[in-house]
C-alpha positions in Angstrom: -5.2 -20.2 -17.1 -7.8 -21.7 -14.9 -8.2 -21.0 -11.2 -6.7 -24.2 -9.9 -3.6 -23.8 -12.1 -3.2 -20.2 -10.9 -3.4 -21.3 -7.2 -1.1 -24.2 -7.8 1.5 -22.0 -9.5 1.4 -19.5 -6.6 1.6 -22.4 -4.1 4.7 -23.8 -5.8 6.4 -20.5 -6.1 5.8 -19.6 -2.4 6.2 -23.1 -1.1 2.8 -22.9 0.5 -0.2 -25.2 0.7 -3.0 -24.6 -1.8 -5.2 -23.1 0.9 -2.4 -20.7 2.0 -1.7 -19.8 -1.7 -5.4 -18.8 -2.0 -4.9 -16.4 0.9 -1.6 -15.0 -0.4 -3.1 -14.5 -3.9 -6.2 -12.7 -2.4 -4.0 -10.4 -0.3 -1.8 -9.5 -3.3 -4.7 -9.0 -5.7 -6.7 -6.9 -3.2 -3.7 -4.7 -2.8 -3.2 -4.5 -6.6 -6.9 -3.5 -6.9 -6.2 -0.5 -4.7 -3.2 0.5 -6.8 -4.8 0.3 -10.3 -7.3 2.6 -12.0 -10.8 1.1 -12.3 -10.6 0.7 -16.1 -7.3 -1.2 -15.8 -8.7 -3.3 -13.0 -11.7 -4.3 -15.2 -9.3 -5.1 -18.1 -7.2 -7.4 -15.9 -10.2 -9.1 -14.2 -11.7 -9.9 -17.7 -8.7 -12.2 -18.3 -8.7 -14.0 -15.0 -10.8 -16.9 -13.7 -14.1 -16.0 -12.0 -12.9 -16.5 -8.4 -10.0 -14.0 -9.0 -12.3 -11.6 -10.9 -14.4 -11.3 -7.7 -11.3 -10.3 -5.7 -10.5 -7.6 -8.3 -14.0 -6.2 -8.7 -13.7 -2.4 -8.5 -16.0 -0.5 -6.2 -17.7 2.7 -7.4 -15.1 4.9 -5.8 -12.1 3.1 -7.3 -11.8 4.7 -10.7 -8.8 6.6 -9.3 -5.9 4.5 -8.1 -4.4 5.0 -4.7 -0.8 6.2 -5.2 1.5 4.3 -2.9 5.0 2.9 -3.5 6.4 -0.7 -3.4 7.2 -0.6 0.3 3.6 0.3 1.1 2.3 -2.4 -1.3 4.4 -5.0 0.4 3.3 -3.8 3.9 -0.4 -4.0 2.8 0.1 -7.5 1.5 1.9 -8.6 4.6 -0.8 -7.1 6.8 -3.6 -8.8 4.9 -1.8 -12.2 4.8 -0.4 -12.0 8.3 3.2 -12.4 7.1 6.5 -10.5 7.5 8.0 -8.1 4.9 10.3 -10.7 3.3 7.6 -13.2 2.9 5.2 -10.5 1.5 7.8 -9.4 -1.0 8.3 -13.1 -2.2 4.5 -13.5 -2.4 4.1 -10.4 -4.5 6.8 -11.6 -6.9 5.1 -15.1 -7.1 1.7 -13.6 -7.8 3.0 -11.1 -10.4 4.9 -13.9 -12.2 1.7 -16.0 -12.2 -0.3 -13.1 -13.4 2.1 -12.5 -16.3 1.5 -16.2 -17.3 -2.3 -15.9 -16.9 -3.0 -12.8 -18.9 -1.9 -11.4 -22.3 1.5 -9.8 -22.4 0.0 -6.5 -23.4 -2.3 -6.6 -20.4 0.5 -7.3 -18.0 2.5 -4.4 -19.6 -0.5 -2.1 -19.0 -0.4 -3.0 -15.3 3.4 -2.4 -15.0 3.1 1.0 -16.7 0.8 2.1 -13.8 3.4 1.1 -11.2 6.3 3.5 -10.3 9.9 2.6 -10.6 10.3 1.3 -7.1 8.1 -1.7 -8.0 10.8 -2.8 -10.4 12.4 -5.3 -8.0 9.1 -7.1 -7.7 7.9 -6.8 -11.3 11.1 -7.5 -13.2 11.4 -11.2 -12.2 8.0 -11.6 -13.8 9.2 -10.0 -17.0 12.4 -11.9 -17.3 12.7 -14.7 -19.8 12.5 -18.0 -18.0 10.3 -16.5 -15.3 7.9 -19.4 -15.7 7.6 -21.9 -13.0 10.8 -23.6 -11.9 10.1 -27.3 -11.2 12.3 -28.5 -8.4 
């Protein structure tokens, strides 16, 4: 999937402008980068368009993942994007669904395995059959 398509998918899923979708995607991916191990982060980045790879680029100290639950994940996305908790949760679902479409199924599964059970509510919509974009 190319960068413009990724952003367009997030924009449609979040009912946001393309410019806002870029900000929402960045906020979610920066938070995900904190949550994944460095190796997994590199594997994910390798399958994404260059502008998204730059967001996920691990820093030298990021081999170990920060351990935080879904509520903290949503709070961090909300803080980065300047949105409330409900909007942040919807954003995370939209970006996860788009990620699932953009990378191999095995790679997305590798990400999900690193997330605790309390992420299920945000990840399962991306795993469900028919999770692809709903055209309205």
